[in-house]
C-alpha positions in Angstrom: 127.7 69.8 57.9 124.5 71.7 56.8 124.8 73.9 59.9 128.4 74.7 59.0 127.5 75.6 55.4 124.7 77.8 56.7 127.1 79.5 59.1 129.6 80.0 56.4 127.0 81.6 54.2 125.8 83.8 57.0 129.2 85.0 58.0 130.5 85.6 54.4 127.5 87.5 52.9 128.4 90.8 51.4 128.5 93.4 54.1 128.4 90.6 56.8 130.0 91.3 60.1 132.7 88.6 59.7 133.9 89.7 56.2 135.5 93.1 56.2 135.3 95.4 53.1 139.0 94.9 52.3 139.1 91.1 53.0 139.7 88.8 50.1 137.1 86.1 49.9 138.7 82.7 50.9 137.8 79.5 49.0 134.7 77.9 50.4 136.5 74.7 51.5 139.1 76.8 53.5 136.3 78.8 55.1 134.4 75.6 56.1 137.6 74.1 57.5 138.4 77.2 59.6 134.9 77.5 60.9 134.7 73.8 61.6 137.9 74.1 63.7 136.6 77.2 65.5 133.3 75.5 66.2 135.2 72.4 67.5 137.3 74.6 69.8 134.2 76.4 71.0 132.3 73.2 71.7 135.3 71.8 73.6 135.5 75.0 75.7 131.8 74.9 76.5 132.0 71.2 77.3 135.0 71.7 79.6 133.4 74.7 81.3 130.1 72.9 81.8 132.0 70.0 83.4 133.8 72.4 85.7 130.5 74.1 86.8 128.8 70.8 87.4 131.7 69.3 89.3 131.3 69.7 93.0 134.2 70.0 95.4 132.8 67.0 97.3 133.5 64.0 95.2 131.3 60.9 95.3 134.4 58.8 96.0 136.2 59.6 99.2 139.6 60.9 98.1 142.6 61.2 100.3 145.3 63.6 99.5 148.5 63.6 101.6 149.1 66.9 103.3 149.7 69.7 102.2 147.6 68.6 99.2 143.8 68.9 99.1 141.2 67.2 96.9 139.4 69.1 94.2 137.6 67.8 91.1 138.9 64.3 91.7 142.5 65.4 91.8 145.0 66.4 94.6 146.5 69.9 94.5 148.8 72.1 96.6 148.7 75.8 96.0 151.9 77.7 96.9 150.8 81.3 97.3 153.7 82.4 99.5 157.0 81.9 97.7 157.7 83.0 94.1 159.9 80.7 92.0 160.8 80.2 88.3 159.0 77.4 86.4 162.0 75.0 86.8 162.4 75.8 90.5 158.6 75.3 91.0 158.7 72.0 89.3 161.7 70.9 91.4 159.7 72.0 94.5 156.6 70.0 93.5 158.7 66.9 92.7 160.2 67.2 96.1 156.7 66.8 97.5 156.2 63.6 95.4 154.2 65.3 92.7 154.8 67.7 89.8 153.5 71.0 88.6 149.7 70.8 88.2 148.2 69.2 85.1 144.5 69.6 85.8 141.9 67.6 83.9 139.8 70.7 83.9 141.8 73.9 83.9 138.8 76.2 84.6 137.8 74.0 87.6 141.2 74.6 89.1 140.7 78.3 88.5 137.4 78.1 90.3 139.1 76.3 93.2 141.6 79.2 93.5 138.8 81.7 93.6 136.8 79.8 96.2 139.6 78.6 98.4 141.7 81.8 98.3 139.2 84.6 97.7 141.4 87.3 99.3 144.6 86.2 97.5 146.1 89.0 95.4 148.4 86.7 93.4 147.1 86.6 89.8 149.4 84.0 88.1 150.4 80.5 89.1 152.8 78.2 87.3 151.2 75.0 86.0 152.8 72.0 84.4 152.8 72.9 80.7 155.5 74.3 78.5 157.0 74.2 75.0 160.0 72.5 76.6 162.2 72.1 73.5 159.4 70.6 71.4 159.2 73.6 69.0 155.8 75.1 69.0 153.8 72.3 70.6 152.4 73.2 74.0 152.5 70.1 76.2 151.7 69.2 79.8 154.4 67.4 81.8 152.8 64.1 80.9 153.2 64.8 77.2 149.5 65.5 76.6 148.7 68.5 74.4 147.3 71.7 76.0 143.7 72.2 74.9 143.2 75.3 72.7 140.0 76.0 74.6 142.0 76.5 77.8 144.1 79.5 76.5 143.2 83.0 77.5 142.3 85.6 74.8 145.2 86.1 72.3 147.2 83.4 74.0 149.8 82.0 73.6 151.2 85.2 72.2 154.8 84.0 71.7 158.1 85.7 72.2 160.4 84.2 74.8 157.4 82.8 76.7 157.8 79.0 76.8 156.1 78.1 80.1 152.4 78.3 81.2 150.7 80.2 84.0 147.1 79.9 85.1 145.4 83.3 85.6 142.9 83.4 88.5 141.4 86.6 87.0 140.7 85.4 83.4 138.5 82.9 81.7 139.8 80.8 79.9 142.8 80.9 82.2 146.1 79.9 80.5 148.8 82.3 79.5 152.3 81.8 78.2 155.1 83.4 80.2 158.9 83.5 80.3 160.1 80.5 82.3 162.5 82.6 84.3 159.7 84.8 85.8 159.3 84.2 89.5 155.6 83.6 90.4 153.4 81.4 92.6 152.7 77.8 91.6 150.3 74.8 91.9 151.5 71.3 92.4 149.6 68.1 91.8 150.0 64.6 93.2 148.3 61.3 92.4 145.0 60.6 94.2 144.9 57.9 96.8 141.6 56.1 96.9 141.1 54.1 100.2 140.4 50.4 99.9 
């Protein structure tokens, strides 16, 4: 808490970089709350990115993913980089394979897999299994788990008629909101099978 107070003081000093000349000074409690939330999001993003960097493609346990799925980061994925579909069509396709649209434990690890496994691929965006899906403004994965704020790209989600989520292979963090009717590539995920 002392570090937060010191940061608040540093960022709100007269002429400080964070406080513009025309900005009204917010109450101290509100500033602390906003900075604490920002620091929590930043810590979460650093933690997730560190995990992604430290995770090797070769898992300690021997994973088996039924074709056309491949193992990465302890999960089984299938990347469709040939046929563009809407979000709903992509989800139907993935379910036909016995999975669903991807809900990676570590979004940036999946982005790294795309870059490593498909370095010459020119597709930038891939549907993943997150959307607003009638829940109002809450972004949820297909399992019902909340989308982490630290996984969203800069200025994302930016609203409008963009209720589904794509992963950008060219940006970090990687998630963007997009209109569900857009036709793009997609990533499926299926449960991991661990041999006996």
